C-alpha positions in Angstrom: -161.3 -104.2 103.2 -160.6 -101.6 105.9 -163.5 -103.0 107.9 -161.9 -106.5 107.8 -158.4 -105.2 108.9 -160.0 -103.2 111.7 -161.9 -106.4 112.8 -158.7 -108.4 112.8 -157.0 -105.8 114.9 -159.8 -105.8 117.4 -159.6 -109.6 117.6 -155.9 -109.5 118.2 -156.2 -106.8 120.9 -159.1 -108.7 122.5 -157.0 -111.9 122.6 -154.1 -110.0 124.3 -156.6 -108.6 126.9 -157.8 -112.1 127.7 -154.2 -113.4 127.9 -153.2 -110.6 130.3 -156.2 -111.0 132.5 -155.6 -114.8 132.6 -151.9 -114.4 133.4 -152.8 -112.1 136.3 -155.1 -114.7 137.9 -152.4 -117.4 137.4 -150.1 -115.6 139.7 -152.4 -114.9 142.5 -154.0 -118.2 143.5 -150.8 -120.2 143.5 -148.9 -117.8 145.7 -151.6 -116.5 148.0 -154.5 -118.4 149.6 -157.7 -117.0 150.9 -158.6 -117.0 154.6 -161.0 -119.9 154.3 -158.3 -122.2 153.0 -155.9 -121.2 155.7 -158.5 -121.8 158.3 -159.2 -125.3 157.0 -155.5 -126.2 157.0 -155.2 -124.8 160.6 -158.2 -126.9 161.7 -156.6 -130.0 160.1 -153.4 -129.4 161.9 -155.2 -129.0 165.2 -157.1 -132.2 164.6 -153.9 -134.2 163.9 -151.6 -132.6 166.5 -150.1 -135.2 168.9 -148.5 -135.3 172.4 -145.0 -136.7 172.3 -142.7 -138.3 174.9 -139.1 -139.0 173.8 -136.2 -140.9 175.5 -132.8 -141.3 174.0 -129.6 -143.3 174.9 -126.5 -144.0 172.9 -128.0 -146.9 170.9 -131.7 -146.5 171.4 -134.4 -143.8 171.0 -138.1 -144.2 171.8 -141.1 -142.0 170.8 -144.5 -142.2 172.3 -147.2 -140.3 170.3 -150.8 -139.9 171.5 -154.0 -138.5 170.1 -157.4 -138.4 171.8 -160.4 -137.0 170.0 -163.9 -137.7 171.5 -164.4 -141.4 172.4 -161.6 -142.5 170.0 -158.1 -143.0 171.3 -155.0 -143.8 169.3 -151.4 -144.0 170.0 -148.2 -145.3 168.4 -144.7 -145.8 169.5 -141.4 -145.8 167.7 -138.3 -147.7 168.8 -135.0 -147.0 167.0 -131.9 -149.1 167.7 -128.4 -149.0 166.3 -126.7 -152.2 167.3 -125.3 -155.2 165.4 -128.4 -155.6 163.2 -128.2 -152.2 161.4 -130.6 -149.2 161.9 -133.8 -150.8 163.2 -137.0 -148.9 163.4 -140.0 -150.5 165.0 -143.6 -149.1 164.8 -146.5 -150.1 167.0 -149.9 -148.6 166.5 -153.0 -149.0 168.6 -156.5 -147.5 168.2 -159.6 -148.2 170.3 -163.0 -146.9 171.1 -165.8 -148.3 173.3 -166.2 -151.4 171.2 -163.2 -152.0 168.9 -159.5 -152.3 169.5 -157.0 -152.5 166.6 -153.3 -153.0 166.8 -150.6 -153.2 164.1 -146.8 -153.5 164.5 -144.0 -153.8 162.0 -140.2 -153.3 161.7 -138.0 -151.8 159.1 -134.2 -152.4 159.2 -131.6 -150.8 157.0 -128.9 -153.4 157.4 -126.4 -153.6 154.5 -124.8 -151.8 151.6 -124.1 -154.2 148.7 -121.6 -153.4 146.0 -122.3 -155.5 142.9 -121.7 -155.9 139.2 -125.0 -155.2 137.3 -124.7 -157.9 134.6 -126.9 -157.9 132.6 -127.5 -154.2 133.2 -131.0 -153.6 134.3 -130.6 -151.3 137.3 -131.6 -153.9 139.8 -129.7 -156.1 142.2 -130.6 -159.7 141.6 -129.2 -162.1 144.2 -129.3 -165.1 141.9 -127.6 -163.4 138.9 -125.5 -160.4 139.8 -122.0 -160.7 141.2 -121.5 -159.4 144.7 -118.2 -157.5 145.0 -118.6 -156.8 148.8 -121.4 -156.5 151.3 -120.9 -153.9 154.0 -122.9 -154.7 157.1 -124.1 -151.7 159.1 -123.2 -153.0 162.6 -121.0 -150.4 164.3 -122.5 -147.0 165.1 -121.6 -143.9 166.9 -123.9 -142.8 169.7 -127.3 -141.3 168.6 -127.2 -137.5 168.6 -130.6 -136.0 169.5 -131.4 -132.4 168.9 -134.6 -130.2 168.7 -135.0 -127.8 165.9 -137.6 -125.1 165.1 -138.8 -125.2 161.5 -141.6 -122.9 160.3 -142.3 -122.2 164.0 -142.9 -125.9 164.7 -140.8 -128.2 166.9 -138.9 -130.9 165.0 -137.1 -133.8 166.8 -133.9 -134.9 164.9 -132.0 -138.1 165.5 -128.6 -138.3 163.9 -127.2 -141.8 163.3 -123.8 -142.6 161.7 -121.6 -145.6 161.4 -118.1 -145.3 163.0 -116.4 -145.4 159.6 -118.6 -142.5 158.4 -119.8 -144.3 155.3 -123.5 -144.5 156.3 -125.5 -141.8 158.0 -129.2 -141.1 158.6 -131.0 -138.0 159.8 -134.3 -139.0 161.2 -137.0 -136.3 161.6 -140.2 -136.5 163.7 -142.8 -133.9 164.6 -146.2 -133.6 166.3 -147.4 -131.2 163.5 -147.3 -131.0 159.7 -143.9 -129.6 158.8 -142.2 -129.0 155.5 -138.6 -130.3 155.8 -136.2 -130.1 152.9 -139.1 -129.9 150.4 -140.9 -132.9 151.9 -144.0 -132.5 153.9 -143.9 -134.6 157.1 -147.2 -135.7 158.8 -147.3 -136.3 162.6 -147.7 -140.0 161.9 -144.4 -140.4 159.9 -140.7 -140.5 160.2 -138.6 -138.8 157.5 -135.1 -140.3 157.0 -132.3 -138.6 155.0 -130.0 -141.5 154.1 -126.4 -140.7 153.2 -123.7 -143.0 151.7 -120.4 -141.1 151.8 -117.1 -142.0 150.1 -117.9 -145.7 149.8 -114.7 -147.7 149.2 -115.4 -149.3 145.9 -113.5 -152.4 145.1 -114.4 -152.6 141.4 -114.4 -149.7 138.9 -117.6 -151.0 137.2 -119.8 -151.6 140.3 -122.9 -149.9 141.7 -124.6 -150.0 145.1 -127.8 -151.4 146.6 -129.2 -150.7 150.1 -130.8 -153.6 151.8 -134.0 -153.0 153.6 -135.7 -155.7 155.7 -139.4 -155.7 156.6 -140.8 -157.8 159.4 -143.9 -158.2 161.6 -145.0 -160.7 164.2 -148.6 -160.4 162.9 -150.0 -161.9 159.8 -149.7 -159.1 157.3 -149.5 -158.6 153.6 -146.6 -156.7 151.9 -147.7 -154.9 148.7 -146.0 -152.6 146.3 -148.0 -149.4 145.8 -147.2 -146.9 143.1 -149.5 -144.2 144.5 -148.9 -143.4 148.2 -151.4 -142.0 150.6 -149.5 -138.7 150.6 -149.7 -138.6 146.8 -153.4 -139.3 146.9 -153.9 -136.3 149.2 -151.4 -134.2 147.2 -149.0 -133.9 150.1 -146.2 -135.5 148.0 -145.2 -136.4 144.5 -143.1 -139.0 142.7 -143.1 -141.5 145.6 -143.3 -145.3 145.8 -144.0 -147.4 148.8 -144.4 -150.9 150.3 -147.6 -151.3 152.3 -147.7 -153.5 155.4 -151.4 -154.1 155.5 -153.4 -155.3 158.5 -157.2 -154.9 158.5 -158.3 -151.3 158.0 -154.9 -149.8 158.8 -151.5 -150.0 157.1 -147.9 -149.3 157.9 -145.7 -148.2 155.1 -142.1 -147.8 154.0 -141.9 -145.2 151.1 -139.2 -143.4 149.2 -138.8 -140.6 146.7 -138.3 -142.0 143.3 -135.1 -140.0 142.7 -131.8 -139.9 144.5 -129.1 -137.2 144.6 -125.7 -138.6 143.6 -122.9 -136.1 143.6 -125.4 -133.2 143.1 -127.2 -134.8 140.2 -130.7 -136.4 140.4 -131.1 -140.0 139.2 -134.0 -142.5 139.2 -134.1 -144.9 142.1 -135.0 -148.5 141.2 -136.3 -150.8 143.9 -136.4 -154.6 143.6 -139.7 -156.4 144.3 -140.0 -157.8 147.8 -138.1 -161.0 148.4 -139.7 -163.3 150.9 -138.2 -166.4 152.4 -138.4 -168.3 155.7 -136.1 -165.9 157.4 -137.0 -162.4 156.1 -138.8 -160.1 153.7 -136.4 -157.7 152.0 -136.0 -155.3 149.1 -133.1 -153.4 147.7 -132.9 -149.7 146.8 -130.5 -149.4 143.9 -128.3 -146.3 143.5 -125.9 -145.1 140.7 -122.2 -145.0 141.5 -121.0 -141.9 143.3 -119.2 -140.4 146.3 -122.1 -138.7 147.9 -125.5 -140.5 147.7 -128.5 -138.8 149.4 -131.9 -140.4 149.5 -135.0 -139.8 151.7 -137.4 -142.6 152.5 -140.3 -142.3 155.0 -141.8 -144.7 157.5 -145.3 -144.4 159.1 -148.9 -145.4 159.6 -151.5 -144.6 156.9 -155.2 -144.1 157.1 -155.3 -142.4 160.5 -155.0 -138.7 159.6 -158.1 -136.5 159.7 -157.8 -134.5 156.5 -160.6 -132.1 155.5 -158.7 -130.6 152.6 -155.8 -131.3 150.4 -154.4 -127.8 150.6 -151.3 -128.5 152.6 -148.9 -129.0 149.7 -150.6 -128.6 146.3 -148.4 -128.6 143.3 -149.5 -126.0 140.7 -150.2 -127.2 137.2 -148.1 -124.4 135.9 -144.8 -123.7 137.6 -144.3 -120.0 138.3 -141.6 -118.2 140.3 -142.4 -117.5 144.0 -143.5 -113.9 144.5 -143.9 -111.7 147.6 -147.1 -109.8 148.3 -145.5 -106.5 147.1 -144.3 -108.2 143.9 -147.8 -109.5 143.3 -149.3 -106.0 143.7 -146.7 -104.6 141.2 -147.5 -107.3 138.6 -151.2 -106.7 139.0 -150.9 -102.9 138.8 -148.8 -103.2 135.6 -151.2 -105.6 134.1 -154.2 -103.4 134.9 -152.5 -100.3 133.4 -151.6 -102.2 130.3 -155.2 -103.4 129.9 -156.5 -99.8 130.4 -154.1 -98.6 127.7 -155.1 -101.2 125.2 -158.8 -100.4 125.9 -158.1 -96.7 125.1 -156.3 -97.7 121.9 -159.3 -99.8 120.8 -161.6 -96.9 121.4 -159.4 -94.5 119.4 -159.3 -97.0 116.5 -163.0 -97.2 116.5 -163.3 -93.4 116.5 
């Protein structure tokens, strides 16, 4: 009987030892990376770094981004305008080598805020069923404000856009490097947009809002919904949805985070399927009712990044608090001392 009790105690203590050792290793890999991983990430950033040229006026901003590696040359340009059509962003991408030249261009326009009665309630704006209370066209903007910020030692170009009534705003971020901005990793082939709807003048107490987004291209392209984005595939983002503008081997995209911040609370964003008619291709991002609505879509070109690893922004399978190097050492030391003490207890029990 005593032998069985002693055996059970040894099993319990051994289990505790295994648990402590395992918990120690859980902390270390997530918060600290080895030199080889850091070198791979640095190499990836160097491979994808781009030269930028930027020009800004009151209602227009242009970005020229170039990358040349070996015999392959690619460049893309971004034209942003704020006139009577809304916030219009046009992407043009071109890549060529000695034998092949590929070009893609597309346009994304944020043009209207629609207040509507969602009846029947399904969370989507349906033009043929739901009642429109009012449609606020985004056609009168203040001058574009251009600033340069330093985030994580990288240069970030910021374009601030706002309607004259202050209801709609957009902070547009662009960089020649990989930069983490407001918990979103931005690649040098993307624009990050922080959209804001502020103190909208609701006309009906039961209404909600939808943001109209128009997609257009002069080329023959296909518009497809994609539940897994390129950034999700490479573990650079999570909980995203996108529309692909596909042309040959390359694609443009308009993507968005699947949650929106409304008055400090996170809600699900529902997007309508793409409506296509003779005049335009469009979708609506649907938001709950609130005074401060903040959402962050992205626009960019997929399939042109040179990624050797997926270590830029990996989400751990167990969420743990961030710890400094000193805190890690303290936790490790305490764990080792505890393990040593338990080992001594086991030895004494055996004696």
